BAPA-430067 format. One record per residue: residue in one letter; chain; x, y, z of N, C-alpha, C in turn. Coordinates in steps of 0.001 Angstrom, whole numbers, m for minus. Example, Ala and Ser with C-alpha at 12.3 -4.5 7.8 and 13.67 -1.06 7.14 Angstrom:
2
R   type   mol      n_c1      n_c2      n_c3     ca_c1     ca_c2     ca_c3      c_c1      c_c2      c_c3
R      A     A     13190     m5690      7800     12300     m4500      7800     13200     m3300      7800
R      S     A     12850     m2250      7080     13670     m1060      7140     12900        30      7870
***
This chain:
292
R   type   mol      n_c1      n_c2      n_c3     ca_c1     ca_c2     ca_c3      c_c1      c_c2      c_c3
R      M     A      1201     m1302        64       m48      m200       m77       685      1177       m14
R      D     A      1903      1023       913      2705      2263       914      3555      2355      m261
R      T     A      3946      1220      m847      4817      1526     m2256      3952      1991     m3210
R      S     A      2836      1490     m3547      1600      2045     m4138      1292      3548     m3950
R      L     A      1219      3692     m2799       956      5592     m2568      2312      6199     m3431
R      I     A      3449      5680     m2816      4178      6537     m3182      4774      6625     m4772
R      G     A      4496      5187     m5307      4518      5328     m7041      3481      6464     m7406
R      T     A      2303      6407     m6967      1227      7268     m7467      1567      8816     m6757
R      I     A      2325      8997     m6195      2948     10658     m5902      3683     10950     m7068
R      N     A      4922     10063     m7165      6067     10017     m8036      5419     10267     m9544
R      L     A      4460      9300     m9615      3787      9236    m11202      2838     11129    m11331
R      T     A      2240     11533    m10338      1724     12660    m10366      2498     14188    m10313
R      I     A      3823     14174     m9700      4505     15031     m9795      5603     14671    m10810
R      H     A      5666     13948    m11728      6114     13061    m12777      5777     13888    m13827
R      A     A      4291     13494    m14019      3389     14034    m14642      3325     15906    m15219
R      F     A      2757     16413    m13812      3231     18028    m13409      3915     18607    m14031
R      L     A      5278     17969    m13731      6697     18548    m14089      6568     18217    m15532
R      V     A      6750     17117    m16347      6616     16937    m17746      5783     17666    m18296
R      G     A      4534     17594    m18139      3580     18546    m18956      3744     19890    m18478
R      S     A      4381     20704    m17426      4797     21940    m17219      5720     22198    m18574
R      L     A      6517     21666    m18296      7943     21830    m19181      7724     21554    m20774
R      L     A      6745     20711    m21105      6155     20691    m22377      5256     21916    m22646
R      L     A      4711     22258    m22389      3771     23357    m22251      4498     24715    m22350
R      G     A      5649     24715    m21537      6756     25777    m21529      7221     25963    m22980
R      L     A      7788     24706    m23448      8706     24726    m24667      7399     24577    m25882
R      H     A      6019     24628    m25716      5145     24715    m26538      5306     26258    m26936
R      R     A      5050     27105    m26140      4573     28615    m26063      6257     29039    m26755
R      K     A      7335     28709    m26030      8729     29109    m26423      8689     28835    m28256
R      I     A      8380     27350    m28556      8744     27588    m30131      7811     28007    m30828
R      M     A      6294     28260    m30348      5684     29201    m31056      5873     30605    m31045
R      A     A      6365     31248    m29881      7177     32448    m30118      8313     32808    m31312
R      R     A      9496     31780    m31048     10059     31797    m32246      9997     31363    m33532
R      I     A      8246     31006    m33677      7971     30630    m35543      7309     32277    m35671
R      Q     A      7020     33033    m34845      6301     34157    m34634      7145     35530    m34906
R      G     A      8248     34902    m34568      9460     35978    m34390      9815     37138    m33466
R      R     A      9046     36452    m32220      9326     36482    m30893     10522     35913    m30111
R      P     A     10969     36720    m29363     12085     35948    m28617     11449     34825    m27481
R      G     A      9796     35004    m26679      9396     34225    m26252      9763     33923    m24584
R      P     A      8868     33654    m23799      9367     33158    m22515     10377     31829    m22291
R      P     A     10837     31933    m21085     12023     30958    m20804     10441     29438    m20752
R      I     A     11215     28399    m21160     10444     27226    m21075      9934     26599    m19811
R      I     A     10768     27280    m18699      9893     27312    m17287      9027     28008    m17005
R      Q     A      8615     28805    m17863      7442     29871    m17679      6157     29348    m16952
R      Y     A      5585     28205    m17526      4415     27906    m17285      4482     27110    m15881
R      L     A      5999     26911    m15287      6061     26128    m14321      6061     27142    m12914
R      L     A      6732     28409    m13566      6805     29455    m12559      5456     30300    m12251
R      H     A      4507     30349    m13587      3409     30967    m13514      2314     30126    m12156
R      T     A      2345     28901    m12527      1799     27899    m11742      2451     28293     m9882
R      L     A      3466     28386     m9951      3963     28540     m8827      3719     29858     m8092
R      K     A      3915     30937     m8912      3537     32208     m8378      2433     32502     m7939
R      F     A      1057     31707     m8730      m664     31800     m8462      m520     31274     m7444
R      Y     A        m4     29893     m7202      m175     29187     m6133        89     30233     m4586
R      V     A      1146     31101     m4321      1373     31838     m3283       607     33076     m3147
R      K     A       m85     33163     m4267     m1058     34670     m4171     m2025     34338     m3788
R      E     A     m2780     35501     m3445     m4340     35297     m2357     m5237     35089     m3367
R      I     A     m6546     34262     m3060     m7617     33839     m3679     m8138     35411     m3635
R      T     A     m9097     35722     m4909     m9832     36641     m4888    m11241     36084     m5663
R      F     A    m12890     36926     m4752    m13356     36254     m5239    m14104     37443     m5811
R      P     A    m14925     37233     m7276    m15321     38496     m7613    m16540     38338     m7065
R      I     A    m17075     39855     m6807    m18814     40110     m5817    m19783     39120     m6648
R      T     A    m19655     39197     m7760    m20331     38346     m8638    m20709     37106     m8775
R      A     A    m19858     36567     m8302    m19083     35057     m8310    m20109     34049     m7090
R      G     A    m20249     32647     m7825    m21306     31883     m7349    m20256     31225     m6224
R      N     A    m19609     31309     m5042    m18553     30908     m4255    m18422     29585     m4290
R      P     A    m19530     28668     m3837    m19256     27574     m3867    m19055     26734     m5064
R      L     A    m19503     27026     m5895    m19066     26445     m7248    m18098     27173     m7909
R      Y     A    m17655     28192     m7542    m16688     28969     m7713    m15478     28097     m7591
R      M     A    m15202     27791     m6477    m14444     27275     m5707    m14338     25683     m6136
R      F     A    m15418     25290     m6163    m15352     23393     m6311    m15033     22979     m7804
R      V     A    m15073     24077     m9064    m14853     23470    m10440    m13337     23321    m10576
R      A     A    m12586     24353     m9683    m11315     24153    m10054    m10648     22778     m8395
R      L     A    m11333     22550     m8073    m10654     21225     m7352    m11602     20139     m8231
R      L     A    m12264     20165     m8974    m12874     19264     m9570    m12014     18636    m10860
R      D     A    m11746     19973    m11547    m10741     20151    m12237     m9585     19159    m12230
R      V     A     m8780     19612    m10811     m7489     18655    m10544     m7992     16998    m10294
R      A     A     m9146     17311     m9800     m9370     15903     m9381     m9732     14532    m10459
R      I     A    m10509     15187    m11527    m10910     14149    m12882     m9533     14030    m13563
R      W     A     m8575     15017    m13513     m6985     15104    m14328     m6354     13766    m13685
R      L     A     m6396     13897    m12281     m5498     12827    m11446     m6126     11567    m11481
R      S     A     m7215     11664    m11716     m8114     10362    m11580     m7514      9981    m12884
R      A     A     m7597     10489    m14227     m7338      9936    m15675     m5846      9476    m15127
R      L     A     m4891     10362    m14829     m3700      9920    m14814     m3438      8315    m14036
R      I     A     m4186      8383    m13333     m3876      6703    m12154     m4731      5615    m12762
R      I     A     m5597      5895    m13439     m6449      5219    m14155     m5872      4653    m15242
R      A     A     m5479      5550    m16234     m5274      5542    m17566     m3547      4941    m17854
R      V     A     m2568      5675    m17379     m1235      5527    m17244      m701      4747    m15695
R      D     A     m1538      4771    m14912      m884      3660    m13925     m1341      2509    m14031
R      F     A     m2832      2179    m14303     m3459      1073    m14310     m3809       649    m15749
R      K     A     m3500      1533    m16577     m4090      1061    m18094     m5257       684    m18479
R      S     A     m5986      1232    m17581     m7505       714    m17805     m8223      1022    m18912
R      S     A     m9674      1028    m18797    m10725      1400    m20231    m10634      2559    m20579
R      L     A    m10614      2645    m22053    m10366      3904    m22614    m12082      4460    m22900
R      L     A    m12841      3673    m22344    m14243      4439    m22221    m13987      5452    m20676
R      I     A    m13456      5212    m20115    m12997      6396    m18651    m12721      7430    m19164
R      I     A    m11925      7518    m20556    m11565      8700    m21012    m12648      9742    m21570
R      I     A    m13756      9277    m22228    m14782      9912    m22254    m15823     10302    m21059
R      G     A    m15776      9563    m20619    m16188     10016    m19023    m15648     11317    m18221
R      I     A    m14247     11307    m18502    m13574     12292    m17814    m13690     13414    m18905
R      Y     A    m13898     13696    m20191    m14393     14649    m21021    m15659     15101    m20692
R      V     A    m16667     13948    m20676    m17856     14729    m19810    m17530     15458    m18732
R      L     A    m17102     15205    m17938    m16593     15911    m16335    m16023     17192    m16810
R      Q     A    m15221     17068    m17759    m14518     18292    m18360    m15475     19457    m18647
R      K     A    m16043     18968    m19346    m17129     19927    m20183    m18208     20342    m18751
R      I     A    m18068     20013    m17996    m18912     20449    m16522    m17780     21515    m16118
R      V     A    m16512     21380    m15930    m15926     22076    m15153    m15616     23266    m16129
R      E     A    m15093     23227    m17267    m15163     24584    m18155    m16555     24995    m17972
R      H     A    m17635     24724    m18194    m18794     25452    m18475    m19285     25947    m16733
R      G     A    m18605     25356    m15821    m19179     25795    m14221    m18061     26884    m13949
R      C     A    m16811     27093    m14435    m15736     27851    m14597    m16202     29282    m14873
R      G     A    m16572     29293    m16118    m17251     30480    m16544    m18844     31364    m16192
R      L     A    m19544     30120    m16051    m20675     30562    m14932    m20738     30942    m13586
R      S     A    m19445     30218    m12795    m19473     30581    m11470    m18845     32212    m11303
R      S     A    m18160     32370    m12346    m17460     33583    m12263    m18038     34874    m12112
R      G     A    m19482     34458    m13011    m20603     36234    m13143    m20145     36838    m14327
R      S     A    m18618     36453    m14696    m18189     37508    m15703    m18927     37351    m17336
R      P     A    m19223     38292    m17761    m19752     38010    m19208    m18643     37399    m19964
R      Y     A    m17116     37685    m19945    m16197     36686    m20756    m15949     35317    m20196
R      G     A    m16664     34776    m18692    m16144     33666    m18184    m17824     33055    m19214
R      K     A    m18445     33794    m18768    m19864     32831    m19503    m19992     32603    m20726
R      L     A    m19174     33708    m21877    m18941     33519    m22922    m17996     32084    m23083
R      G     A    m17277     32012    m22457    m16240     30846    m22507    m16878     29781    m22030
R      G     A    m17388     29795    m21066    m18596     28572    m20684    m19373     27815    m21636
R      V     A    m19845     29118    m22721    m20391     28329    m23608    m19975     27931    m24713
R      R     A    m19099     28690    m24942    m18491     27784    m25938    m17414     26553    m25597
R      S     A    m17522     26230    m24358    m17062     25023    m23918    m18262     23860    m24392
R      V     A    m19046     24404    m24438    m20484     23387    m25108    m20183     22734    m26565
R      F     A    m19997     23999    m27585    m19578     23723    m28721    m18256     23040    m29020
R      S     A    m17080     23552    m28086    m15814     22738    m28115    m16427     21308    m28150
R      A     A    m17231     20841    m27539    m17652     19368    m27305    m17501     18376    m28729
R      A     A    m17706     19247    m29601    m17258     18663    m31145    m16130     18128    m31424
R      A     A    m14943     18594    m30491    m13711     17733    m30323    m13850     16538    m29976
R      E     A    m14327     16251    m28865    m14642     14998    m28445    m15229     14126    m28724
R      V     A    m16596     14689    m29738    m17734     13470    m30599    m16745     12612    m31280
R      P     A    m15836     12593    m31686    m14729     11590    m32583    m14422     10650    m31502
R      L     A    m14285     10808    m29967    m13625      9778    m29357    m14527      8582    m29454
R      F     A    m15796      9213    m29019    m16724      7407    m29197    m16573      7066    m30488
R      A     A    m16458      7432    m31535    m15809      6694    m32962    m14361      5791    m32666
R      V     A    m13773      6847    m32143    m12300      5988    m32244    m12305      4806    m31205
R      V     A    m12890      5101    m29921    m13054      3694    m29057    m13611      2515    m29918
R      A     A    m14882      2779    m30666    m15350      1520    m31352    m14605      1401    m32263
R      A     A    m13705      1987    m33006    m13213      1360    m33790    m11947       729    m33369
R      V     A    m10927      1434    m32017    m10002       558    m31631    m10872      m745    m31106
R      Y     A    m11679      m994    m30350    m12514     m2442    m30013    m12676     m3150    m31058
R      L     A    m13128     m2634    m32567    m13382     m3546    m33602    m12075     m4357    m34091
R      T     A    m11332     m3347    m34190     m9780     m3829    m34508     m9023     m4700    m33449
R      T     A     m8891     m4321    m32128     m8227     m4969    m30935     m9487     m6345    m30192
R      H     A    m10338     m6103    m30085    m11108     m6742    m29397    m11360     m6231    m28071
R      S     A    m10693     m5101    m28038    m10972     m4588    m26311    m10837     m3327    m26456
R      V     A    m11187     m2362    m25227    m11381     m1158    m24867    m10026     m1304    m23676
R      L     A     m9336     m1988    m22833     m8531     m1793    m22125     m7210     m1644    m22495
R      I     A     m6671      m397    m21956     m5303       397    m22864     m4219      m756    m22404
R      S     A     m4335     m1720    m21620     m3240     m2990    m21562     m3245     m4075    m22943
R      D     A     m4722     m3990    m22720     m4904     m5130    m24248     m4425     m4736    m25174
R      V     A     m4654     m3324    m25697     m4271     m2689    m26870     m2896     m2709    m26907
R      L     A     m2183     m2485    m25798      m647     m2608    m25814      m201     m3839    m26411
R      K     A      m924     m4801    m25708      m449     m6074    m26071      m884     m6618    m27991
R      Y     A     m1956     m6081    m28302     m2082     m6490    m29570     m1129     m5620    m30553
R      Q     A      m516     m4237    m30151       309     m3610    m30985      1813     m4408    m30861
R      A     A      2101     m4952    m29777      3302     m5779    m29425      3292     m7102    m30437
R      V     A      2063     m7477    m31024      2151     m8427    m31885      1701     m7981    m33006
R      N     A      1024     m7116    m33457       204     m6869    m34853       973     m5183    m35264
R      G     A      1460     m4894    m34071      2387     m3163    m35251      1362     m2069    m34474
R      S     A      1841     m1350    m34732      1288       101    m34090      m231       431    m35079
R      L     A      m950       646    m34283     m2357      1085    m34602     m2347      2249    m35799
R      I     A     m1441      3441    m35610     m1419      4318    m36353     m1285      3832    m37952
R      F     A      m761      2477    m38162      m952      2415    m39552     m2156      1902    m39997
R      K     A     m2664      1077    m38929     m4226       418    m39250     m5509      1293    m39326
R      M     A     m5338      2295    m38610     m6264      3560    m38243     m5895      4432    m38224
R      P     A     m5554      5302    m39520     m4689      6508    m39537     m5624      7461    m39235
R      I     A     m6958      7340    m40175     m7871      8355    m39612     m8475      8668    m37996
R      C     A     m8445      7553    m37275     m8610      7899    m36006     m7676      8545    m35522
R      A     A     m6307      8196    m35635     m4984      8523    m35192     m5032      9993    m35250
R      F     A     m5674     10059    m36898     m5815     12038    m36819     m6830     12874    m36068
R      A     A     m8028     12144    m35959     m9060     12431    m35183     m8388     12707    m33632
R      F     A     m7831     11879    m33412     m7304     11974    m31889     m5973     13271    m31668
R      F     A     m5392     13200    m32728     m4246     14455    m32727     m4849     15665    m32950
R      I     A     m6633     16005    m33535     m7071     17238    m33259     m8021     17455    m32325
R      L     A     m8057     16245    m31400     m8374     16513    m29837     m7219     16838    m29081
R      L     A     m5958     16645    m29794     m4550     17099    m28794     m4484     18837    m29352
R      V     A     m4760     19145    m30499     m4914     20443    m30989     m5495     20872    m30319
R      S     A     m6691     20760    m30262     m7869     21356    m29451     m7557     21711    m28066
R      K     A     m7046     20989    m27321     m6589     20932    m26067     m5305     21791    m25900
R      T     A     m4391     22009    m27095     m3197     22851    m26904     m3321     24280    m26525
R      P     A     m2658     24734    m25887     m3056     26257    m25716     m2626     27280    m27035
R      Y     A     m3470     28214    m27230     m3302     29270    m28451     m3747     28105    m30076
R      S     A     m3715     27013    m29661     m4560     26460    m31069     m5309     26601    m31632
R      P     A     m5879     26850    m32970     m6669     27163    m33488     m8395     26695    m33528
R      F     A     m8324     25571    m32781     m9607     25481    m31955     m9925     25652    m30666
R      G     A     m9015     26842    m29762     m9085     27098    m28495    m10327     28319    m28847
R      I     A    m11140     27758    m28859    m12554     28823    m28931    m12781     29312    m27513
R      V     A    m12545     28332    m26571    m13247     28449    m25353    m12005     29974    m24411
R      K     A    m10596     29838    m24688     m9737     30970    m24228     m9478     31775    m25258
R      G     A    m10285     31986    m26391    m10012     32850    m27218     m9685     34504    m26799
R      K     A     m8661     35016    m27109     m8066     36473    m26700     m9156     37406    m26907
R      D     A    m10545     36990    m27989    m11333     37928    m28143    m12279     38065    m26892
R      I     A    m12303     36814    m25887    m13079     36901    m24818    m11915     36958    m23470
R      V     A    m11045     37479    m23549     m9550     37633    m22660     m8978     36383    m22529
R      S     A     m9468     35481    m21190     m9327     34038    m20839    m10259     33204    m20884
R      G     A    m11752     33460    m21600    m12526     32480    m21513    m13086     32481    m20324
R      Y     A    m13032     30837    m19852    m13776     30475    m18874    m13117     30875    m17546
R      M     A    m11749     31075    m17914    m10596     31195    m16574    m10219     32889    m16103
R      T     A    m11231     33850    m16857    m10886     35089    m16829    m10842     35654    m15331
R      E     A    m11749     35135    m14483    m11621     35702    m13091    m11129     35048    m11895
R      H     A    m10685     33637    m12592     m9907     32920    m11515     m8492     33449    m11235
R      Y     A     m8365     33394    m10137     m7039     33958     m9653     m6315     33180     m8253
R      G     A     m4895     33513     m7864     m4754     33070     m6869     m4400     31685     m6861
R      L     A     m4751     30921     m5749     m4819     29260     m5532     m5426     28707     m6402
R      L     A     m6365     29077     m6683     m8190     28555     m7650     m7313     28545     m9411
R      A     A     m6488     29758     m9578     m5869     29500    m11005     m4647     28238    m11188
R      S     A     m3955     28340     m9729     m2668     27333     m9749     m3365     26096     m9925
R      I     A     m4266     26055     m8847     m4781     24538     m9360     m5322     24035    m10621
R      I     A     m5992     25312    m11645     m5965     24439    m13215     m5315     24420    m13676
R      Y     A     m4047     25823    m13296     m2956     25164    m14027     m2133     23854    m13740
R      I     A     m2377     23209    m12848     m1817     22240    m12390     m2339     20938    m12971
R      A     A     m3607     21360    m12745     m4935     20489    m13852     m4565     20033    m15198
R      E     A     m3970     21333    m16079     m3853     21313    m17274     m2578     20752    m17903
R      A     A     m1890     20822    m16947      m246     20289    m17211      m238     18853    m16967
R      I     A     m1125     18311    m16394     m1111     16581    m16135     m2402     16278    m17031
R      A     A     m3348     17466    m17510     m4050     17018    m18524     m3049     16676    m19770
R      Y     A     m2280     17652    m20090     m1705     17677    m21246      m785     16197    m21790
R      F     A      m168     16082    m20484      1062     14769    m20234        51     13864    m20007
R      V     A     m1190     13458    m19506     m2160     12305    m19905     m2326     12364    m21734
R      L     A     m2724     13001    m21850     m3276     12845    m23632     m2452     12587    m24408
R      L     A      m994     13468    m24166        96     12843    m25265       401     10925    m24525
R      W     A       193     10978    m23749       552      9442    m23065      m145      8735    m23892
R      L     A     m1658      9120    m23953     m2605      7774    m24580     m2550      7902    m25858
R      F     A     m2143      9328    m26841     m2059      8885    m27902      m871      8167    m28149
R      I     A      m256      8329    m27512      1523      7277    m28014      1189      5894    m27615
R      A     A       463      5425    m26602       186      4351    m26264     m1125      3405    m26777
R      V     A     m1817      4454    m27177     m3193      3656    m28512     m2291      3722    m29635
R      F     A     m1950      4154    m30255     m1339      4560    m31522      m317      4250    m32054
R      I     A       737      3768    m30958      1970      4005    m31399      2492      2832    m30598
R      G     A      2076      2612    m29594      2158      1152    m28907      3808      1239    m28049
R      P     A      3543      m101    m27370      4626      m889    m26097      6245       166    m26676
R      S     A      6592      m342    m28287      8172      m130    m28188      8075      1250    m27756
R      I     A      7485      2462    m28049      7491      3324    m26995      7096      3761    m25614
R      I     A      5971      3333    m25613      5514      3742    m23857      5947      3184    m23198
R      N     A      6709      1468    m22980      7169      1127    m22336      8689      1327    m21792
R      D     A      8986      2565    m22341     10710      2898    m22121     10447      4585    m21816
R      P     A     10937      5050    m20319     10329      6481    m20173     11323      7580    m20982
R      I     A     12458      6958    m21478     12967      7900    m22463     12486      8415    m23495
R      S     A     12183      6694    m24389     11685      7200    m25642     10289      7986    m25747
R      T     A      9452      7792    m24024      8151      8312    m24190      8423      9886    m24351
R      L     A      9112     10294    m23689      9663     11898    m23324      9946     12189    m24516
R      I     A     10794     11719    m25112     11594     12107    m26531     10091     12057    m27786
R      A     A      9170     11159    m27584      8125     10974    m28565      7088     12288    m28013
R      M     A      6963     12680    m26817      6276     13762    m26159      6497     15046    m26604
R      V     A      7959     15227    m26533      8536     16271    m27279      8326     16688    m28522
R      I     A      8395     15157    m29486      8519     15625    m31076      7175     16038    m30778
R      M     A      6218     15630    m30579      4417     15851    m30395      4210     17239    m30000
R      T     A      4917     17858    m29487      4577     19322    m28595      5340     19901    m29767
R      I     A      6478     19546    m30224      6871     20310    m31627      6209     20778    m32632
R      I     A      5155     19370    m33305      4481     19360    m33726      3557     20034    m33823
R      L     A      2401     20213    m32652      1596     21165    m31921      2006     22621    m31806
R      A     A      3367     22886    m31450      3926     24143    m31516      3433     24868    m32865
R      F     A      3956     23935    m33869      4179     24484    m35264      2418     24465    m35737
R      V     A      1795     24055    m35491       264     23698    m35932      m364     25058    m35464
R      S     A      m235     25379    m34110      m671     26306    m33225       112     27679    m34119
R      G     A      1291     27791    m34128      2181     28926    m34175      1405     29627    m35568
R      L     A      1262     28480    m36444       737     28828    m38198      m195     29014    m38017
R      T     A      m883     28702    m37532     m2471     28820    m37966     m3370     29649    m37502
R      P     A     m4374     30509    m37482     m4885     31494    m36635     m6180     30904    m35970
R      L     A     m6556     31482    m34751     m7819     30915    m34380     m8982     30814    m34594
R      L     A     m9481     30030    m35020    m10876     29708    m35686    m11990     30409    m34869
R      A     A    m13078     30937    m35836    m14079     31704    m35549    m15287     30110    m34688
R      P     A    m15778     30302    m33780    m16308     29086    m33477    m17090     28145    m34045
R      H     A    m18153     28749    m34861    m18859     27727    m35906    m17724     27361    m37198
R      H     A    m16728     28043    m37223    m16166     27131    m38376    m15417     25954    m37588
R      S     A    m14789     26032    m36015    m14196     25146    m35657    m14635     24208    m35070
R      V     A    m16217     24413    m34973    m17194     23026    m35201    m17482     22741    m36016
R      M     A    m17920     23137    m37020    m17963     22369    m38254    m16745     21523    m38680
R      L     A    m15633     22018    m38508    m14526     21189    m39241    m14211     20270    m38390
R      Q     A    m14297     20153    m36952    m14136     18891    m36166    m15388     18110    m35991
R      M     A    m16785     18515    m36473    m17730     17633    m36691    m17392     16652    m38278
R      T     A    m17072     17445    m39267    m16538     16607    m40675    m15618     15583    m40344
R      I     A    m14469     16083    m39001    m13812     14848    m38871    m14442     13880    m38096
R      A     A    m15266     14240    m37457    m16159     13108    m36506    m16795     12068    m37424
R      G     A    m17452     13138    m38654    m17712     12163    m39890    m16948     10762    m40470
R      L     A    m15617     11557    m40630    m14402     10673    m41441    m14561      9371    m40594
R      V     A    m14563      9831    m39134    m14335      8327    m38090    m15420      7460    m38467
R      L     A    m16630      8115    m38386    m17586      7114    m38157    m17694      6344    m39521
R      C     A    m17366      7142    m40878    m17243      6138    m41829    m16120      5198    m41764
R      D     A    m15137      5566    m40743    m14038      4330    m41111    m15002      3061    m39866
R      V     A    m15389      3878    m38846    m16154      2523    m38152    m17025      1847    m38801
R      L     A    m17792      2061    m39519    m19071      1622    m40080    m18534       456    m41330
R      Y     A    m16797      1088    m42045    m16329       401    m42808    m16070      m887    m42138
R      R     A    m15169      m834    m40603    m14859     m1879    m40327    m15699     m2616    m39782
R      L     A    m17029     m2144    m39403    m18251     m3217    m38981    m18251     m3818    m40445
R      I     A    m18613     m3561    m41556    m19103     m4238    m42808    m17957     m5263    m42798
R      V     A    m16644     m4761    m43448    m15594     m5871    m43139    m15231     m6781    m42462
R      G     A    m16152     m6321    m41118    m15385     m7356    m40058    m13982     m7223    m38911
R      G     A    m13722     m5592    m39205    m12498     m5190    m38545    m11460     m4912    m38844
***
């Protein structure tokens, strides 16, 4: 029990530090692409620590119980995802549940503050659910191919049959678009678009902001890990150094996408993501017809 607890704590610290540094690297590369010097790579980590020691503020318009609860829920669900997916290598269906809760967090963050910018960010979080829709079809396609939704079984399948990225390129592309949508300053980042300041996080400050930053760093780590595990396989994921190198490469790719692509309008973002969902659905129907 003690060893397991220590292992979980080590995994949490590792995910937070790696996720924070990768988000800092992402921002640094974006700045270089756009001809700016950019902040240091440790900037995201510094922001998290800075807000951690600052006083919590409560806007006069905020619904205080919900205002505090959504930040705690945010870190709780991504810690759960980290333990269940990365540590236990459990069911991919859990990730769908995680995203349902994430929509509650984003919507609750926006509405609880009382800020018009936060409310607009919360409403946009509902629109941005279009990026998660392909997850249902991706999980279905993975099941039809590997006959399991357990991450451990998917890894075993790839150890024998090769990486799924070559067998399921459309599904891999849909999951990659999900990664893009969750990356800062991405073309699909409508919930935090600069036209609405910082979206649903506009009014959160101090310790609550720090908690949300911690959750986002862990979420970034978990999503990168999932992509590598589900579509590249055990040859990478079983070696910590190879996993880290793969995460760095993916972060560089995501930084180029974010740095070279303008923020899409909300309806354009949803339309494009639903088109991708349609392609994945066609892929699933094809697998059903031909038998996996």
